[in-house]
Short mmCIF file of the C-alpha atoms (twelve columns), coordinates in Angstrom:
data_MODEL
# 
_entry.id   MODEL 
# 
loop_
_atom_site.group_PDB 
_atom_site.id 
_atom_site.type_symbol 
_atom_site.label_atom_id 
_atom_site.label_alt_id 
_atom_site.label_comp_id 
_atom_site.label_asym_id 
_atom_site.label_seq_id 
_atom_site.Cartn_x 
_atom_site.Cartn_y 
_atom_site.Cartn_z 
_atom_site.pdbx_PDB_model_num 
ATOM 1   C CA . MET A 1   78.485  134.314 99.053  1 
ATOM 2   C CA . ILE A 2   77.462  132.192 96.109  1 
ATOM 3   C CA . LEU A 3   77.914  128.417 96.510  1 
ATOM 4   C CA . LYS A 4   78.158  126.264 93.383  1 
ATOM 5   C CA . GLN A 5   77.998  122.471 93.677  1 
ATOM 6   C CA . LEU A 6   80.974  120.760 92.019  1 
ATOM 7   C CA . GLU A 7   80.804  117.419 90.195  1 
ATOM 8   C CA . LEU A 8   81.684  115.606 93.423  1 
ATOM 9   C CA . LYS A 9   78.730  115.398 95.790  1 
ATOM 10  C CA . GLY A 10  79.036  117.739 98.764  1 
ATOM 11  C CA . ALA A 11  81.980  119.802 97.432  1 
ATOM 12  C CA . TYR A 12  81.402  123.479 96.586  1 
ATOM 13  C CA . ILE A 13  83.217  126.387 95.031  1 
ATOM 14  C CA . ILE A 14  82.351  129.552 96.940  1 
ATOM 15  C CA . ASP A 15  82.425  132.939 95.251  1 
ATOM 16  C CA . LEU A 16  82.416  136.053 97.391  1 
ATOM 17  C CA . VAL A 17  79.954  138.873 96.702  1 
ATOM 18  C CA . PRO A 18  81.798  142.136 97.318  1 
ATOM 19  C CA . ILE A 19  79.967  145.279 98.368  1 
ATOM 20  C CA . THR A 20  82.033  148.116 96.944  1 
ATOM 21  C CA . ASP A 21  82.375  151.822 97.538  1 
ATOM 22  C CA . GLU A 22  85.090  154.452 97.130  1 
ATOM 23  C CA . ARG A 23  87.153  152.816 99.914  1 
ATOM 24  C CA . GLY A 24  87.265  149.357 98.340  1 
ATOM 25  C CA . PHE A 25  84.980  146.479 99.239  1 
ATOM 26  C CA . PHE A 26  83.576  144.309 102.005 1 
ATOM 27  C CA . ALA A 27  82.678  140.634 101.530 1 
ATOM 28  C CA . ARG A 28  81.526  137.838 103.796 1 
ATOM 29  C CA . THR A 29  83.780  134.737 103.811 1 
ATOM 30  C CA . TRP A 30  81.976  132.786 106.533 1 
ATOM 31  C CA . CYS A 31  78.286  132.461 107.340 1 
ATOM 32  C CA . LYS A 32  77.078  129.457 109.309 1 
ATOM 33  C CA . GLU A 33  73.462  130.148 108.349 1 
ATOM 34  C CA . VAL A 34  74.218  130.135 104.601 1 
ATOM 35  C CA . PHE A 35  76.431  127.055 104.873 1 
ATOM 36  C CA . ASN A 36  73.753  125.194 106.838 1 
ATOM 37  C CA . GLU A 37  71.315  125.816 103.953 1 
ATOM 38  C CA . TYR A 38  73.687  123.692 101.814 1 
ATOM 39  C CA . GLY A 39  74.135  120.981 104.440 1 
ATOM 40  C CA . ILE A 40  77.535  122.287 105.523 1 
ATOM 41  C CA . ASP A 41  77.898  122.243 109.289 1 
ATOM 42  C CA . VAL A 42  81.583  122.501 110.182 1 
ATOM 43  C CA . ASP A 43  82.984  123.352 113.582 1 
ATOM 44  C CA . ILE A 44  86.286  125.038 112.675 1 
ATOM 45  C CA . LYS A 45  88.992  123.674 114.989 1 
ATOM 46  C CA . GLN A 46  92.187  124.779 113.283 1 
ATOM 47  C CA . CYS A 47  93.390  127.348 110.749 1 
ATOM 48  C CA . ASN A 48  96.594  126.848 108.762 1 
ATOM 49  C CA . ILE A 49  98.638  128.687 106.159 1 
ATOM 50  C CA . SER A 50  100.846 127.183 103.477 1 
ATOM 51  C CA . TYR A 51  103.496 129.402 101.884 1 
ATOM 52  C CA . ASN A 52  104.905 128.084 98.611  1 
ATOM 53  C CA . LYS A 53  108.004 129.771 97.255  1 
ATOM 54  C CA . LEU A 54  107.965 128.477 93.676  1 
ATOM 55  C CA . LYS A 55  105.484 127.898 90.859  1 
ATOM 56  C CA . GLY A 56  104.939 124.162 90.315  1 
ATOM 57  C CA . THR A 57  105.033 123.219 94.004  1 
ATOM 58  C CA . LEU A 58  102.743 120.250 94.573  1 
ATOM 59  C CA . ARG A 59  101.317 119.343 97.984  1 
ATOM 60  C CA . GLY A 60  99.121  116.277 98.312  1 
ATOM 61  C CA . MET A 61  97.124  114.162 98.102  1 
ATOM 62  C CA . HIS A 62  96.402  114.292 101.853 1 
ATOM 63  C CA . TYR A 63  93.534  113.133 104.079 1 
ATOM 64  C CA . GLN A 64  92.796  111.843 107.578 1 
ATOM 65  C CA . VAL A 65  90.949  108.617 108.377 1 
ATOM 66  C CA . ALA A 66  88.200  108.121 110.971 1 
ATOM 67  C CA . PRO A 67  87.664  109.122 113.642 1 
ATOM 68  C CA . TYR A 68  89.514  112.287 112.566 1 
ATOM 69  C CA . GLU A 69  88.243  112.903 109.029 1 
ATOM 70  C CA . GLU A 70  88.437  116.578 108.193 1 
ATOM 71  C CA . ALA A 71  86.351  119.043 106.240 1 
ATOM 72  C CA . LYS A 72  88.268  122.013 104.819 1 
ATOM 73  C CA . PHE A 73  87.670  125.487 103.490 1 
ATOM 74  C CA . VAL A 74  90.597  126.467 101.247 1 
ATOM 75  C CA . ARG A 75  91.352  129.984 100.006 1 
ATOM 76  C CA . VAL A 76  94.350  131.601 98.299  1 
ATOM 77  C CA . ILE A 77  95.422  134.944 99.743  1 
ATOM 78  C CA . HIS A 78  98.404  135.487 97.421  1 
ATOM 79  C CA . GLY A 79  99.045  133.852 94.054  1 
ATOM 80  C CA . ALA A 80  97.093  130.973 92.520  1 
ATOM 81  C CA . ILE A 81  96.667  127.199 92.789  1 
ATOM 82  C CA . TYR A 82  95.269  124.297 90.826  1 
ATOM 83  C CA . ASP A 83  93.327  122.548 93.600  1 
ATOM 84  C CA . VAL A 84  92.427  118.852 93.303  1 
ATOM 85  C CA . ILE A 85  90.074  116.734 95.416  1 
ATOM 86  C CA . ILE A 86  89.289  113.003 95.307  1 
ATOM 87  C CA . ASP A 87  86.085  111.516 96.748  1 
ATOM 88  C CA . LEU A 88  87.117  108.590 98.990  1 
ATOM 89  C CA . ARG A 89  83.671  108.020 100.536 1 
ATOM 90  C CA . THR A 90  82.776  104.410 99.667  1 
ATOM 91  C CA . ASP A 91  79.030  105.136 99.899  1 
ATOM 92  C CA . SER A 92  79.196  108.142 97.548  1 
ATOM 93  C CA . PRO A 93  77.935  108.122 93.944  1 
ATOM 94  C CA . THR A 94  81.195  109.916 93.019  1 
ATOM 95  C CA . TYR A 95  83.499  107.490 94.889  1 
ATOM 96  C CA . MET A 96  87.040  107.417 93.396  1 
ATOM 97  C CA . GLU A 97  86.340  110.416 91.140  1 
ATOM 98  C CA . TRP A 98  88.391  113.603 91.208  1 
ATOM 99  C CA . THR A 99  87.833  117.177 90.154  1 
ATOM 100 C CA . SER A 100 89.847  120.377 90.130  1 
ATOM 101 C CA . VAL A 101 89.347  124.120 90.449  1 
ATOM 102 C CA . GLU A 102 91.622  127.105 90.189  1 
ATOM 103 C CA . LEU A 103 91.693  129.279 93.282  1 
ATOM 104 C CA . THR A 104 93.316  132.701 93.015  1 
ATOM 105 C CA . ALA A 105 93.905  135.675 95.248  1 
ATOM 106 C CA . GLN A 106 92.540  137.876 92.478  1 
ATOM 107 C CA . LYS A 107 89.218  135.973 92.223  1 
ATOM 108 C CA . ARG A 108 89.023  135.596 96.023  1 
ATOM 109 C CA . ASN A 109 87.162  132.300 95.571  1 
ATOM 110 C CA . MET A 110 87.141  129.468 98.093  1 
ATOM 111 C CA . LEU A 111 86.690  125.691 98.025  1 
ATOM 112 C CA . TYR A 112 84.697  123.632 100.507 1 
ATOM 113 C CA . ILE A 113 85.932  120.038 100.804 1 
ATOM 114 C CA . PRO A 114 83.760  117.647 102.840 1 
ATOM 115 C CA . GLU A 115 85.039  114.937 105.148 1 
ATOM 116 C CA . GLY A 116 86.191  111.821 103.324 1 
ATOM 117 C CA . PHE A 117 88.089  113.558 100.515 1 
ATOM 118 C CA . ALA A 118 91.790  113.583 99.659  1 
ATOM 119 C CA . HIS A 119 93.125  117.046 98.876  1 
ATOM 120 C CA . GLY A 120 96.156  118.459 97.111  1 
ATOM 121 C CA . PHE A 121 97.198  121.433 95.047  1 
ATOM 122 C CA . GLN A 122 99.839  122.723 92.683  1 
ATOM 123 C CA . THR A 123 100.965 126.344 92.713  1 
ATOM 124 C CA . LEU A 124 100.500 128.292 89.498  1 
ATOM 125 C CA . GLU A 125 102.575 131.289 90.638  1 
ATOM 126 C CA . ASP A 126 105.636 131.942 92.773  1 
ATOM 127 C CA . ASP A 127 105.043 133.116 96.354  1 
ATOM 128 C CA . THR A 128 101.604 131.564 96.701  1 
ATOM 129 C CA . GLU A 129 99.927  131.532 100.126 1 
ATOM 130 C CA . VAL A 130 97.011  129.226 100.911 1 
ATOM 131 C CA . VAL A 131 94.802  129.463 104.005 1 
ATOM 132 C CA . TYR A 132 92.877  126.463 105.341 1 
ATOM 133 C CA . GLN A 133 90.073  126.410 107.879 1 
ATOM 134 C CA . MET A 134 89.854  122.872 109.226 1 
ATOM 135 C CA . GLY A 135 86.965  120.998 110.788 1 
ATOM 136 C CA . GLU A 136 89.385  118.735 112.675 1 
ATOM 137 C CA . ASN A 137 92.748  119.065 114.349 1 
ATOM 138 C CA . PHE A 138 95.752  117.362 112.788 1 
ATOM 139 C CA . HIS A 139 96.243  113.832 114.128 1 
ATOM 140 C CA . PRO A 140 99.481  112.289 112.780 1 
ATOM 141 C CA . GLU A 141 98.266  108.745 113.504 1 
ATOM 142 C CA . SER A 142 95.273  109.315 111.190 1 
ATOM 143 C CA . ALA A 143 97.143  111.171 108.435 1 
ATOM 144 C CA . ARG A 144 97.290  109.407 105.076 1 
ATOM 145 C CA . GLY A 145 98.160  110.205 101.494 1 
ATOM 146 C CA . ILE A 146 97.724  109.050 97.939  1 
ATOM 147 C CA . ARG A 147 100.572 109.403 95.481  1 
ATOM 148 C CA . TRP A 148 100.089 112.459 93.256  1 
ATOM 149 C CA . ASN A 149 100.527 110.371 90.078  1 
ATOM 150 C CA . ASP A 150 98.523  107.282 91.081  1 
ATOM 151 C CA . PRO A 151 97.175  105.634 87.892  1 
ATOM 152 C CA . ALA A 152 93.952  104.725 89.739  1 
ATOM 153 C CA . PHE A 153 92.998  108.415 89.432  1 
ATOM 154 C CA . ASN A 154 95.090  109.703 86.514  1 
ATOM 155 C CA . ILE A 155 95.063  113.289 87.763  1 
ATOM 156 C CA . ARG A 156 96.116  115.763 85.093  1 
ATOM 157 C CA . TRP A 157 98.329  118.374 86.758  1 
ATOM 158 C CA . LYS A 158 98.819  121.773 85.105  1 
ATOM 159 C CA . ILE A 159 102.628 121.995 85.341  1 
ATOM 160 C CA . GLU A 160 104.889 119.067 84.461  1 
ATOM 161 C CA . GLU A 161 108.013 120.236 86.320  1 
ATOM 162 C CA . LEU A 162 107.124 119.534 89.952  1 
ATOM 163 C CA . ILE A 163 108.554 120.578 93.255  1 
ATOM 164 C CA . ILE A 164 107.312 117.892 95.619  1 
ATOM 165 C CA . SER A 165 108.369 116.613 99.035  1 
ATOM 166 C CA . GLU A 166 109.934 113.183 99.451  1 
ATOM 167 C CA . LYS A 167 107.015 112.203 101.683 1 
ATOM 168 C CA . ASP A 168 104.437 113.084 98.996  1 
ATOM 169 C CA . GLN A 169 106.476 111.205 96.363  1 
ATOM 170 C CA . THR A 170 106.523 107.998 98.392  1 
ATOM 171 C CA . TYR A 171 102.862 107.514 99.293  1 
ATOM 172 C CA . ASN A 172 101.514 104.109 98.279  1 
ATOM 173 C CA . LEU A 173 99.372  103.637 95.218  1 
ATOM 174 C CA . TRP A 174 95.670  103.269 95.896  1 
# 
């Protein structure tokens, strides 16, 4: 695995390093020892999958507040997404900044999102499946969201025609 620091402190894009032969390839997607070298120490408590029928589906911007903040590893196993994260850590040099990456099944890349970030994505293809490994269980009482079009962040989404849940449309502005 190759970890590349993103603009937001503590967030990484992770590229797999396939070992190929005539059968195909083998690649490591999880290595506690490697992650610890980068200061990533996550106890995975939950794994989730999100299936998205149509291109343009937007999910987010979601996060959980203390004491149930969650770190996430996000990977696309079919299709592609435009993945967006916002640093909500008040003590961070990148507080209130956002960045984006494209995750695709073809690239087999992965995103590490530390605790204290909001997360959302928009599908770039029909029939996109996203897998999450979570450092915390879901706690509805701690679940929060930021509206996808909040002017405090001015996120530039890839596709203008959105498919978005009523819940995600009605989050408060920051």
